[in-house]
ZAMARGU-4260 file (C-alpha; in steps of 0.2 Angstrom, whole numbers, plus 5000, padded with zeros to 4 digits):
<rodrens>
0) 5103/5196/4972 | 5115/5181/4965 | 5117/5174/4982 | 5096/5173/4985 | 5096/5165/4966
5) 5107/5150/4970 | 5097/5148/4989 | 5082/5150/4980 | 5091/5134/4968 | 5094/5124/4982
10) 5080/5122/4988 | 5066/5122/4975 | 5074/5109/4965 | 5076/5095/4979 | 5058/5101/4989
15) 5053/5095/4970 | 5061/5078/4969 | 5053/5076/4988 | 5037/5079/4980 | 5040/5067/4966
20) 5045/5054/4974 | 5028/5056/4987 | 5015/5058/4973 | 5023/5044/4964 | 5022/5035/4981
25) 5005/5038/4983 | 4997/5035/4966 | 5005/5017/4967 | 4999/5011/4983 | 4980/5020/4978
30) 4980/5007/4963 | 4986/4994/4971 | 4971/4998/4985 | 4959/5001/4970 | 4963/4983/4961
35) 4960/4976/4979 | 4944/4984/4981 | 4939/4977/4962 | 4943/4961/4966 | 4933/4960/4984
40) 4917/4966/4973 | 4921/4955/4962 | 4922/4939/4974 | 4905/4946/4984 | 4896/4944/4968
45) 4903/4928/4964 | 4893/4913/4979 | 4907/4901/4977 | 4917/4901/4993 | 4932/4897/4985
50) 4933/4906/4970 | 4945/4913/4960 | 4942/4931/4967 | 4946/4926/4980 | 4962/4919/4978
55) 4967/4936/4968 | 4960/4946/4982 | 4970/4939/4994 | 4988/4940/4984 | 4983/4955/4977
60) 4982/4961/4999 | 4998/4958/5002 | 5005/4963/4988 | 4996/4979/4994 | 5004/4977/5009
65) 5020/4969/5005 | 5022/4988/4998 | 5011/4997/5011 | 5026/4991/5024 | 5041/4994/5012
70) 5053/5009/5019 | 5047/5025/5018 | 5031/5021/5009 | 5025/5017/5028 | 5029/5031/5033
75) 5017/5040/5019 | 5003/5026/5020 | 5003/5031/5040 | 4999/5049/5033 | 4989/5048/5019
80) 4979/5036/5028 | 4985/5020/5020 | 4978/5004/5030 | 4982/4987/5027 | 4970/4979/5021
85) 4968/4962/5028 | 4966/4945/5018 | 4950/4935/5013 | 4944/4927/5031 | 4960/4922/5034
90) 4968/4917/5020 | 4983/4919/5013 | 4995/4916/4997 | 5005/4901/4998 | 5020/4905/5003
95) 5019/4923/5007 | 5026/4930/5023 | 5022/4946/5031 | 5033/4958/5031 | 5035/4960/5051
100) 5033/4942/5053 | 5018/4941/5066 | 4998/4936/5061 | 4986/4948/5056 | 4979/4941/5073
105) 4995/4945/5083 | 4999/4966/5078 | 4983/4972/5088 | 4971/4984/5080 | 4975/4994/5066
110) 4973/5014/5069
</rodrens>
């Protein structure tokens, strides 16, 4: 009986920490994606093509994509359906380099 309890505890404790990690990663990706979508809605409402909201959206999208493409988040992102967020009409924030070094047009369709 003691061996059974030790075995259960030895399995449950690591699984608990894996679950906490997965949930925190999903929460982070969800909040970054929600921020992008909120900024996009605000930018859509503005008629100025060079608005601050569009630049802010591009920066937020690049932060989301960087977090999404980082290991081990990339596995969880694929599993939970977090798609890559494209910058506004091809714009990129100054100094941004994609994680894989390619432009979005070179990567092909997102599956």
